[in-house]
TISELO-655351 format. One record per residue (C-alpha): residue number from 1; x, z, y. Coordinates in nm, 2 decimals, decimal comma. Each point is the difference from the previous one (the first is absolute). Layout:
REM residues N
@n->NUM; X->X; Z->Z; Y->Y
...
This chain:
REM residues 197
@n->1; X->-2,39; Z->-4,67; Y->8,55
@n->2; X->0,32; Z->-0,11; Y->-0,01
@n->3; X->0,11; Z->-0,33; Y->0,09
@n->4; X->0,08; Z->-0,07; Y->-0,37
@n->5; X->-0,38; Z->0,17; Y->-0,05
@n->6; X->-0,07; Z->-0,25; Y->0,19
@n->7; X->0,14; Z->-0,33; Y->-0,15
@n->8; X->-0,21; Z->0,06; Y->-0,35
@n->9; X->-0,37; Z->-0,02; Y->0,21
@n->10; X->0,08; Z->-0,33; Y->0,14
@n->11; X->-0,25; Z->-0,26; Y->-0,11
@n->12; X->0,10; Z->-0,15; Y->-0,40
@n->13; X->-0,14; Z->-0,29; Y->-0,07
@n->14; X->-0,08; Z->0,08; Y->-0,34
@n->15; X->-0,33; Z->0,13; Y->-0,08
@n->16; X->0,00; Z->0,38; Y->-0,06
@n->17; X->0,38; Z->0,03; Y->0,06
@n->18; X->-0,04; Z->0,23; Y->0,35
@n->19; X->-0,25; Z->0,18; Y->-0,18
@n->20; X->0,23; Z->0,27; Y->-0,12
@n->21; X->0,16; Z->0,07; Y->0,32
@n->22; X->-0,41; Z->0,07; Y->0,14
@n->23; X->-0,06; Z->0,19; Y->-0,25
@n->24; X->0,37; Z->0,23; Y->0,03
@n->25; X->-0,14; Z->0,01; Y->0,44
@n->26; X->-0,35; Z->0,10; Y->-0,16
@n->27; X->0,12; Z->0,30; Y->-0,22
@n->28; X->0,29; Z->0,14; Y->0,27
@n->29; X->-0,25; Z->-0,12; Y->0,32
@n->30; X->-0,21; Z->0,37; Y->0,01
@n->31; X->0,25; Z->0,19; Y->0,10
@n->32; X->0,37; Z->-0,01; Y->0,15
@n->33; X->0,18; Z->0,10; Y->-0,28
@n->34; X->0,06; Z->0,35; Y->0,09
@n->35; X->-0,30; Z->0,07; Y->0,07
@n->36; X->-0,14; Z->-0,17; Y->-0,36
@n->37; X->0,05; Z->0,24; Y->-0,27
@n->38; X->-0,21; Z->0,22; Y->0,25
@n->39; X->-0,33; Z->-0,28; Y->0,07
@n->40; X->0,01; Z->-0,08; Y->-0,48
@n->41; X->0,10; Z->0,39; Y->-0,08
@n->42; X->-0,15; Z->0,34; Y->0,12
@n->43; X->0,17; Z->0,28; Y->0,08
@n->44; X->0,06; Z->0,14; Y->-0,36
@n->45; X->0,14; Z->-0,41; Y->-0,10
@n->46; X->-0,36; Z->-0,06; Y->-0,12
@n->47; X->-0,14; Z->-0,36; Y->0,04
@n->48; X->-0,26; Z->-0,09; Y->0,28
@n->49; X->-0,24; Z->-0,26; Y->-0,12
@n->50; X->-0,05; Z->-0,32; Y->0,29
@n->51; X->-0,33; Z->0,16; Y->0,09
@n->52; X->0,16; Z->0,34; Y->0,10
@n->53; X->0,27; Z->-0,12; Y->0,14
@n->54; X->0,08; Z->0,05; Y->0,44
@n->55; X->-0,04; Z->-0,29; Y->0,13
@n->56; X->0,13; Z->0,10; Y->0,31
@n->57; X->0,36; Z->0,03; Y->-0,17
@n->58; X->-0,02; Z->-0,35; Y->-0,11
@n->59; X->0,25; Z->-0,20; Y->0,22
@n->60; X->-0,14; Z->-0,28; Y->0,16
@n->61; X->0,26; Z->-0,23; Y->0,12
@n->62; X->0,07; Z->-0,02; Y->-0,38
@n->63; X->-0,37; Z->-0,05; Y->-0,10
@n->64; X->-0,03; Z->-0,28; Y->0,28
@n->65; X->0,27; Z->-0,20; Y->-0,09
@n->66; X->-0,11; Z->0,00; Y->-0,37
@n->67; X->-0,31; Z->-0,13; Y->0,12
@n->68; X->0,16; Z->-0,28; Y->0,15
@n->69; X->0,23; Z->-0,05; Y->-0,29
@n->70; X->-0,27; Z->-0,04; Y->-0,17
@n->71; X->-0,21; Z->-0,23; Y->0,25
@n->72; X->0,26; Z->-0,21; Y->0,00
@n->73; X->0,01; Z->-0,05; Y->-0,41
@n->74; X->-0,35; Z->-0,04; Y->-0,04
@n->75; X->-0,05; Z->-0,25; Y->0,32
@n->76; X->0,24; Z->-0,23; Y->-0,26
@n->77; X->-0,35; Z->0,03; Y->-0,23
@n->78; X->0,27; Z->-0,01; Y->-0,30
@n->79; X->-0,10; Z->0,36; Y->-0,13
@n->80; X->0,21; Z->0,15; Y->-0,33
@n->81; X->-0,07; Z->0,36; Y->-0,12
@n->82; X->0,34; Z->0,16; Y->0,15
@n->83; X->-0,19; Z->-0,07; Y->0,40
@n->84; X->-0,39; Z->0,03; Y->-0,15
@n->85; X->0,13; Z->0,35; Y->-0,06
@n->86; X->0,15; Z->0,07; Y->0,37
@n->87; X->-0,32; Z->-0,11; Y->0,12
@n->88; X->-0,19; Z->0,22; Y->-0,14
@n->89; X->0,29; Z->0,28; Y->0,09
@n->90; X->-0,02; Z->-0,15; Y->0,30
@n->91; X->-0,41; Z->0,09; Y->-0,01
@n->92; X->0,04; Z->0,30; Y->-0,10
@n->93; X->0,23; Z->0,07; Y->0,35
@n->94; X->-0,28; Z->-0,16; Y->0,21
@n->95; X->-0,19; Z->0,20; Y->0,21
@n->96; X->-0,10; Z->0,35; Y->-0,08
@n->97; X->-0,14; Z->-0,09; Y->-0,29
@n->98; X->0,03; Z->-0,22; Y->-0,35
@n->99; X->-0,20; Z->-0,28; Y->0,02
@n->100; X->-0,13; Z->0,02; Y->-0,38
@n->101; X->-0,18; Z->-0,33; Y->0,00
@n->102; X->0,34; Z->-0,19; Y->0,13
@n->103; X->0,16; Z->0,18; Y->-0,27
@n->104; X->-0,21; Z->-0,14; Y->-0,25
@n->105; X->-0,03; Z->-0,31; Y->0,10
@n->106; X->0,42; Z->-0,03; Y->0,03
@n->107; X->-0,02; Z->0,18; Y->-0,36
@n->108; X->-0,29; Z->-0,25; Y->-0,14
@n->109; X->0,25; Z->-0,27; Y->0,14
@n->110; X->0,35; Z->0,15; Y->-0,17
@n->111; X->-0,19; Z->0,02; Y->-0,37
@n->112; X->-0,05; Z->-0,37; Y->0,03
@n->113; X->0,32; Z->-0,13; Y->0,05
@n->114; X->0,18; Z->0,33; Y->-0,20
@n->115; X->-0,25; Z->0,16; Y->-0,28
@n->116; X->0,15; Z->0,27; Y->-0,08
@n->117; X->-0,13; Z->0,37; Y->-0,15
@n->118; X->0,17; Z->0,13; Y->0,29
@n->119; X->-0,16; Z->-0,18; Y->0,21
@n->120; X->-0,30; Z->0,00; Y->-0,09
@n->121; X->0,03; Z->0,40; Y->0,05
@n->122; X->0,09; Z->0,02; Y->0,33
@n->123; X->-0,26; Z->-0,23; Y->0,06
@n->124; X->-0,24; Z->0,24; Y->-0,16
@n->125; X->0,06; Z->0,25; Y->0,31
@n->126; X->-0,09; Z->-0,19; Y->0,20
@n->127; X->-0,31; Z->-0,08; Y->-0,21
@n->128; X->-0,05; Z->0,36; Y->0,05
@n->129; X->-0,01; Z->0,02; Y->0,32
@n->130; X->-0,22; Z->-0,31; Y->0,09
@n->131; X->-0,28; Z->0,02; Y->-0,27
@n->132; X->0,05; Z->0,35; Y->-0,16
@n->133; X->0,21; Z->0,14; Y->-0,27
@n->134; X->-0,25; Z->-0,07; Y->-0,31
@n->135; X->0,08; Z->-0,38; Y->0,03
@n->136; X->0,38; Z->0,09; Y->0,06
@n->137; X->-0,02; Z->0,18; Y->-0,34
@n->138; X->-0,17; Z->-0,28; Y->-0,11
@n->139; X->0,24; Z->-0,25; Y->0,04
@n->140; X->0,31; Z->0,23; Y->-0,12
@n->141; X->-0,19; Z->0,04; Y->-0,32
@n->142; X->0,24; Z->-0,24; Y->-0,19
@n->143; X->0,29; Z->0,00; Y->0,15
@n->144; X->0,30; Z->0,05; Y->-0,25
@n->145; X->0,28; Z->0,17; Y->0,17
@n->146; X->0,19; Z->0,20; Y->-0,24
@n->147; X->0,22; Z->0,31; Y->0,13
@n->148; X->-0,11; Z->-0,09; Y->0,35
@n->149; X->-0,13; Z->0,35; Y->0,17
@n->150; X->-0,17; Z->-0,20; Y->0,28
@n->151; X->-0,24; Z->-0,10; Y->-0,16
@n->152; X->-0,17; Z->0,31; Y->-0,17
@n->153; X->0,07; Z->0,18; Y->0,33
@n->154; X->-0,22; Z->-0,28; Y->0,12
@n->155; X->-0,24; Z->0,01; Y->-0,21
@n->156; X->-0,04; Z->0,40; Y->0,05
@n->157; X->-0,02; Z->-0,03; Y->0,31
@n->158; X->-0,30; Z->-0,24; Y->0,00
@n->159; X->-0,16; Z->0,25; Y->-0,25
@n->160; X->0,05; Z->0,32; Y->0,16
@n->161; X->-0,18; Z->-0,24; Y->0,34
@n->162; X->-0,27; Z->-0,06; Y->-0,25
@n->163; X->-0,06; Z->0,37; Y->-0,06
@n->164; X->0,15; Z->-0,04; Y->-0,43
@n->165; X->0,19; Z->0,28; Y->0,11
@n->166; X->0,08; Z->0,01; Y->-0,38
@n->167; X->0,15; Z->-0,27; Y->-0,10
@n->168; X->0,14; Z->-0,05; Y->0,32
@n->169; X->0,19; Z->0,34; Y->-0,09
@n->170; X->0,08; Z->-0,15; Y->-0,31
@n->171; X->0,11; Z->-0,37; Y->0,18
@n->172; X->0,22; Z->0,23; Y->0,21
@n->173; X->0,20; Z->0,18; Y->-0,28
@n->174; X->0,08; Z->-0,39; Y->-0,18
@n->175; X->0,16; Z->-0,07; Y->0,32
@n->176; X->0,17; Z->0,34; Y->0,10
@n->177; X->0,14; Z->-0,08; Y->-0,38
@n->178; X->0,17; Z->-0,33; Y->0,12
@n->179; X->0,09; Z->0,08; Y->0,29
@n->180; X->0,39; Z->-0,09; Y->0,03
@n->181; X->0,10; Z->0,27; Y->0,26
@n->182; X->-0,08; Z->0,31; Y->0,13
@n->183; X->-0,16; Z->-0,05; Y->0,36
@n->184; X->-0,27; Z->-0,26; Y->-0,09
@n->185; X->-0,11; Z->0,25; Y->-0,32
@n->186; X->-0,01; Z->0,26; Y->0,24
@n->187; X->-0,21; Z->-0,21; Y->0,15
@n->188; X->-0,20; Z->-0,08; Y->-0,26
@n->189; X->-0,08; Z->0,36; Y->-0,09
@n->190; X->-0,11; Z->0,07; Y->0,33
@n->191; X->-0,27; Z->-0,23; Y->-0,04
@n->192; X->-0,12; Z->0,13; Y->-0,28
@n->193; X->0,03; Z->0,39; Y->0,05
@n->194; X->-0,29; Z->-0,14; Y->0,30
@n->195; X->-0,22; Z->-0,06; Y->-0,36
@n->196; X->0,08; Z->0,39; Y->-0,11
@n->197; X->0,00; Z->0,02; Y->-0,39
């Protein structure tokens, strides 16, 4: 990181102000820029989920730098939405596996200060890991996110995990129709194809 970039990471007295920088570091810290595509995209350009990524390829130096920034921010005890999102990124990159209980606790806190349908949807992913897909499915049932492909995509994944394949296929079809880029559409089509016809 250059000196100009480091200046951006200095603490700011406003609650929430340093958060965007930490979130950006969280997005970038998994691998150096020249390796990032190899980690997030497979050899054919397909999306690779967090669970399928090779953590050995992640840049540990950048991860530790990001963790340090998040810790400094959280010591101020004035977390805003960006700091909490950065803390979620930090938990995803801490150790050999994600601590989903901790991620859920962070999303509970984020939902209290930023009660949006997107936050509720992201929280449901953690709920599925901690309490199971049935609870997560119930949590997203009444979310209103018209045109947002990740709602039916999440619903499809949860339904598939519950062996409700016909409903999952239908939800994948909806997500595929709403997806706006080819890479995501191909990812969703591959997931749907695992369920048969």
